[in-house]
C-alpha positions as CSV (number, residue, x, y, z in Angstrom):
1,M,-0.2,0.3,-0.2
2,P,1.7,3.8,-0.8
3,K,2.7,5.6,1.7
4,T,2.7,9.3,2.5
5,I,4.0,11.4,5.1
6,T,2.1,15.0,6.8
7,E,5.1,18.4,6.6
8,H,4.8,18.1,10.5
9,N,5.9,14.4,9.9
10,L,8.5,14.7,7.9
11,R,10.1,17.5,10.1
12,L,9.9,15.4,13.0
13,L,11.8,12.8,11.4
14,I,14.7,15.1,11.0
15,D,14.5,15.8,14.5
16,S,14.2,12.1,14.9
17,L,17.2,11.3,12.6
18,L,19.1,14.1,14.7
19,K,18.2,12.7,17.8
20,D,20.1,9.1,16.5
21,R,23.4,10.8,15.6
22,F,22.7,10.9,11.4
23,R,24.1,14.3,9.9
24,V,21.2,15.6,8.2
25,V,21.6,18.6,5.3
26,G,18.7,20.1,3.4
27,P,17.6,23.5,2.1
28,R,17.7,26.2,4.9
29,L,17.9,30.0,5.0
30,A,21.0,31.2,4.9
31,G,20.3,34.8,5.2
32,A,18.3,35.6,1.9
33,M,18.6,32.6,0.2
34,A,18.7,28.8,0.3
35,L,21.6,26.8,0.5
36,Y,22.1,23.0,1.5
37,E,23.5,22.7,5.1
38,P,23.3,21.1,7.6
39,L,20.0,21.3,9.9
40,A,20.1,21.7,13.3
41,K,16.3,21.1,13.5
42,G,13.0,20.2,11.6
43,E,11.3,23.0,11.8
44,E,14.3,24.6,9.0
45,L,13.8,22.8,6.1
46,V,12.8,25.4,3.4
47,L,10.2,23.6,1.1
48,D,9.8,26.5,-1.3
49,Q,12.9,26.7,-2.5
50,L,15.8,25.2,-5.1
51,P,18.9,26.5,-3.1
52,R,21.5,28.7,-4.3
53,R,24.2,26.2,-4.9
54,S,23.5,22.3,-5.3
55,A,23.4,19.3,-3.6
56,K,27.2,17.9,-4.6
57,E,28.8,19.6,-2.2
58,V,27.5,17.3,0.9
59,F,29.8,14.7,-1.3
60,F,32.5,16.8,-2.6
61,P,33.5,19.5,-1.0
62,V,34.4,23.0,-2.3
63,C,37.5,22.3,-0.3
64,E,38.6,19.2,1.1
65,N,42.1,17.6,3.1
66,I,43.3,14.7,1.3
67,L,46.3,14.3,4.2
68,S,48.9,15.8,6.1
69,F,52.0,15.9,6.7
70,E,54.9,17.1,9.2
71,R,58.4,16.7,9.6
72,T,59.7,15.3,12.8
73,E,63.4,14.0,14.0
74,A,61.9,11.0,12.7
75,G,61.9,12.1,9.3
76,L,58.7,13.6,6.8
77,Q,55.5,11.6,8.9
78,V,52.4,11.3,6.3
79,T,49.0,11.1,7.8
80,D,45.7,9.8,5.7
81,V,42.1,11.2,6.3
82,D,40.0,8.9,8.1
83,L,37.2,7.9,5.7
84,S,35.5,6.1,9.0
85,A,34.6,9.0,10.7
86,M,32.8,10.0,7.4
87,S,28.9,10.4,9.4
88,E,25.9,8.7,7.9
89,T,24.1,11.6,6.6
90,V,20.7,12.2,5.4
91,L,20.3,14.8,2.3
92,V,16.5,15.3,2.3
93,G,14.6,17.4,0.2
94,V,16.1,17.7,-3.0
95,R,15.0,18.6,-6.0
96,P,15.4,16.3,-9.1
97,C,17.9,18.1,-10.9
98,D,19.6,17.8,-8.0
99,A,19.8,14.3,-7.3
100,A,20.2,13.3,-10.9
101,A,23.1,14.7,-11.2
102,V,25.1,12.4,-7.9
103,P,24.9,9.2,-10.5
104,V,26.3,11.1,-13.5
105,L,28.7,12.1,-10.5
106,D,29.6,8.5,-9.2
107,E,30.4,7.6,-13.0
108,V,33.9,10.3,-13.0
109,F,34.8,9.3,-9.1
110,S,34.8,5.3,-9.9
111,W,36.2,5.1,-13.4
112,D,40.1,5.0,-14.0
113,Y,40.3,5.5,-9.8
114,K,38.3,5.4,-7.2
115,D,38.0,8.9,-5.0
116,E,37.1,7.1,-1.2
117,F,36.7,10.4,-0.5
118,F,33.6,10.8,-2.7
119,L,32.4,7.6,-2.7
120,E,32.1,6.9,0.8
121,R,30.2,9.7,1.3
122,R,27.7,7.9,-1.4
123,R,28.0,5.0,0.3
124,K,27.3,6.4,4.0
125,T,24.3,9.4,2.4
126,T,20.1,8.6,1.8
127,I,19.3,10.4,-1.1
128,I,15.0,12.3,-0.4
129,G,14.3,13.6,-3.2
130,M,11.3,15.9,-3.7
131,A,9.2,16.6,-7.3
132,C,8.6,20.5,-8.0
133,T,5.8,21.8,-8.1
134,K,6.5,25.5,-9.3
135,S,9.9,27.0,-11.8
136,D,10.9,29.5,-13.8
137,D,12.6,30.7,-16.9
138,A,15.7,29.1,-16.3
139,C,14.4,25.8,-15.2
140,F,15.3,23.2,-18.4
141,C,15.6,19.8,-17.0
142,S,12.7,18.4,-19.5
143,A,14.9,20.1,-21.9
144,V,17.8,17.7,-21.4
145,G,15.8,14.2,-20.6
146,L,14.1,14.6,-16.9
147,S,11.2,16.0,-15.0
148,P,10.4,17.6,-12.8
149,G,8.9,14.3,-10.9
150,E,12.4,12.9,-11.8
151,T,13.5,9.9,-9.3
152,K,17.6,9.4,-10.7
153,G,19.5,9.5,-8.1
154,S,17.3,9.1,-4.8
155,D,16.4,6.6,-1.9
156,L,13.4,8.0,-1.1
157,F,11.3,10.2,-3.3
158,L,8.5,12.7,-1.9
159,T,6.1,14.0,-4.2
160,P,3.7,16.5,-2.7
161,L,0.2,15.8,-2.6
162,L,-3.5,17.9,-2.9
163,G,-4.5,18.8,0.6
164,G,-0.6,18.5,1.5
165,G,2.0,15.9,2.4
166,Y,4.0,14.2,0.2
167,G,3.7,10.1,-0.9
168,C,6.4,8.9,-0.9
169,Q,8.4,6.4,-3.5
170,V,11.0,3.7,-2.1
171,L,13.1,3.4,-5.2
172,T,16.5,2.2,-3.3
173,D,17.1,-0.6,-0.5
174,K,18.9,2.8,1.7
175,G,15.6,4.2,1.1
176,Q,13.3,0.8,3.0
177,Q,15.8,0.7,5.6
178,L,15.2,4.7,6.4
179,L,10.9,3.9,6.4
180,A,11.3,0.8,8.3
181,R,13.6,2.8,10.8
182,Y,10.4,5.2,11.7
183,P,7.2,3.7,10.5
184,K,5.0,5.4,12.6
185,L,5.8,8.8,10.8
186,F,4.6,6.7,7.3
187,V,0.7,6.9,6.5
188,D,-0.6,3.7,5.0
189,T,-3.4,5.9,2.1
190,V,-5.2,4.6,-0.7
191,D,-6.6,8.0,-1.9
192,A,-3.1,9.9,-2.2
193,R,-4.1,12.7,-5.1
194,L,-0.9,13.9,-6.1
195,A,-0.7,17.4,-6.8
196,P,0.4,19.1,-10.5
197,L,4.2,18.9,-11.1
198,A,5.6,21.9,-12.6
199,G,5.9,22.8,-16.5
200,G,6.9,24.8,-18.8
201,T,10.8,23.4,-17.9
202,G,11.8,23.3,-22.1
203,D,10.6,20.9,-25.2
204,R,12.7,18.3,-25.5
205,L,16.1,18.8,-27.4
206,D,17.6,16.8,-29.6
207,L,20.8,15.8,-27.8
208,K,21.4,13.5,-30.4
209,R,22.0,16.3,-33.1
210,I,23.3,18.8,-30.9
211,K,26.3,16.3,-30.0
212,A,26.6,15.3,-34.1
213,W,26.9,19.4,-34.5
214,L,29.9,19.2,-32.0
215,D,31.2,16.2,-33.6
216,D,32.3,18.4,-36.6
217,N,32.4,22.3,-35.2
218,F,35.0,22.4,-33.2
219,E,36.1,25.6,-35.0
220,S,32.7,26.9,-35.4
221,P,32.8,31.1,-34.9
222,L,30.5,30.1,-32.0
223,W,32.4,29.8,-29.6
224,N,33.8,33.8,-30.3
225,D,30.6,35.1,-30.2
226,I,29.6,33.6,-27.2
227,A,33.3,34.4,-25.7
228,E,33.0,37.9,-26.1
229,R,30.3,38.0,-23.1
230,C,31.6,35.0,-21.1
231,A,33.5,36.9,-18.0
232,G,35.5,34.1,-17.0
233,C,34.1,33.5,-13.7
234,G,33.7,30.1,-13.1
235,A,30.5,31.2,-11.6
236,C,28.3,28.3,-14.2
237,A,30.5,25.9,-12.8
238,F,30.6,26.4,-8.9
239,L,26.6,26.8,-9.1
240,C,26.5,23.2,-11.2
241,P,25.4,20.2,-9.6
242,A,27.1,17.9,-12.1
243,C,30.5,20.0,-12.8
244,H,33.8,18.6,-10.9
245,C,37.2,19.9,-11.9
246,F,39.3,20.5,-9.2
247,D,42.7,20.9,-8.5
248,I,44.8,19.5,-5.9
249,N,48.1,21.8,-3.6
250,D,50.2,21.7,-0.8
251,E,49.1,24.0,1.9
252,G,51.6,25.3,4.5
253,T,54.8,25.3,5.1
254,T,58.1,22.8,4.4
255,E,57.8,21.7,7.7
256,L,54.1,21.2,8.6
257,G,50.4,21.3,6.4
258,H,47.9,19.1,4.3
259,R,47.5,18.5,0.7
260,R,44.1,19.9,-0.2
261,K,41.7,19.4,-3.2
262,H,39.4,22.0,-4.1
263,W,37.1,23.1,-7.1
264,D,38.1,24.4,-10.4
265,A,36.6,25.3,-13.3
266,C,37.4,25.0,-17.2
267,G,36.5,28.9,-17.5
268,F,39.3,29.6,-15.6
269,G,42.4,31.6,-17.7
270,K,45.5,29.4,-15.7
271,F,43.0,26.2,-15.4
272,T,44.8,24.4,-18.6
273,N,47.9,26.2,-18.0
274,H,51.4,24.3,-18.6
275,A,54.1,24.3,-16.2
276,S,56.6,25.7,-19.7
277,G,54.0,28.5,-19.6
278,H,51.9,27.8,-22.7
279,N,48.7,27.4,-22.3
280,P,46.3,25.1,-25.1
281,R,43.1,27.2,-23.9
282,D,44.7,30.3,-23.6
283,L,41.5,32.6,-25.0
284,Q,38.0,33.2,-23.7
285,N,36.1,31.0,-26.6
286,K,39.0,28.2,-25.9
287,R,37.5,28.0,-22.5
288,Y,33.7,28.2,-23.5
289,R,34.0,25.8,-26.3
290,N,35.5,23.2,-23.8
291,R,32.3,23.5,-21.4
292,I,30.0,23.0,-23.8
293,M,31.6,20.1,-25.5
294,H,32.6,18.3,-22.1
295,K,28.9,18.6,-21.1
296,F,27.6,17.2,-24.4
297,K,29.8,16.0,-26.4
298,Y,33.0,14.3,-23.9
299,Y,31.0,12.8,-21.4
300,D,29.3,11.1,-23.6
301,D,31.7,9.9,-25.3
302,K,32.9,8.6,-22.1
303,F,29.6,7.8,-19.8
304,G,27.0,7.7,-22.6
305,Q,25.0,10.3,-21.0
306,T,25.0,14.4,-20.8
307,L,26.5,16.2,-18.4
308,C,23.4,18.5,-17.8
309,T,20.3,18.0,-15.8
310,G,18.9,21.2,-16.2
311,C,18.7,22.8,-12.6
312,G,18.6,26.0,-14.9
313,R,21.7,27.9,-12.3
314,C,23.9,28.4,-14.5
315,I,21.2,30.8,-16.4
316,R,20.1,32.7,-13.4
317,H,23.3,33.6,-11.7
318,C,25.7,34.3,-15.0
319,P,26.9,38.1,-14.1
320,V,26.8,38.6,-17.9
321,G,24.0,36.5,-18.9
322,I,24.3,34.0,-21.2
323,D,21.7,31.3,-21.9
324,I,22.7,27.7,-22.1
325,A,20.0,26.5,-22.9
326,A,19.8,29.1,-25.7
327,I,22.6,27.9,-26.9
328,L,22.5,24.6,-27.1
329,R,18.7,25.8,-29.1
330,E,21.1,27.4,-31.2
331,I,23.1,24.5,-32.2
332,E,20.2,22.9,-32.7
333,S,19.0,24.8,-35.3
334,R,22.2,24.7,-37.0
335,S,22.7,20.8,-37.4
336,Q,19.0,20.7,-39.2
């Protein structure tokens, strides 16, 4: 029989998880904006806003130590990070565009090298996704093959009901275990009428046709046209739920310090700068071309899927108004 949960019980679920020493992350207000951040109580959960930044930093933090080093009388001592100390986490209120990006990231972080930092967080995190009942002009999840009710990446998925509350769809063993742990908060129902989901998220793009154009137009003048506007600030990559570029640096002194992994972006001028001083992407048109190629060609070539979930953050927050969905439609029109 289908299960439902009231909004009150959803907040009680968060309180119960916290009492049981889970780390709970979800949308909460940080000043005037919503962000995915650790919750201290169920009342903090924000249900009516897409967070400014994506949920990827739960698995892939902006910065993290990957080892520490110290020079002692016995020599140089290197200490690995204790991955077993990572907390069991429940990520709640995740919108479909963010949840769907997590299995996309799984591919790159478990490909030729298994990134145990990312993978350990994945193993210890249960994702409670939530369908969208509203969208704005920047949303284009349907254009890239997803939808406001997409369940990909979620362990338990909540869909708003007419009259309040949420229908619950169990998708994985993790989701089943969570429901079984707190059975009194979930109710059996035979008349759970789903609320209408968001509309207007963009007509479906022909991604195969777009990729075919990209295959043959590496030197297209289109890249110059776009680059005239691009500021190379990297906001699009840092807000994107699927972008995953990072750099590794040693920080500290020769006596004591940390090796750290931190986000990077292919739009930055020095991203591909060689030690020799040569930079194969020395101009912004080459850097923006790589952004589109990576998302809609290279990643597809390697993993058979698109590196974009249509969340629209890069459109909403681009300081110069670049619209990636409009660029894709331009490419689609050129491929006819």
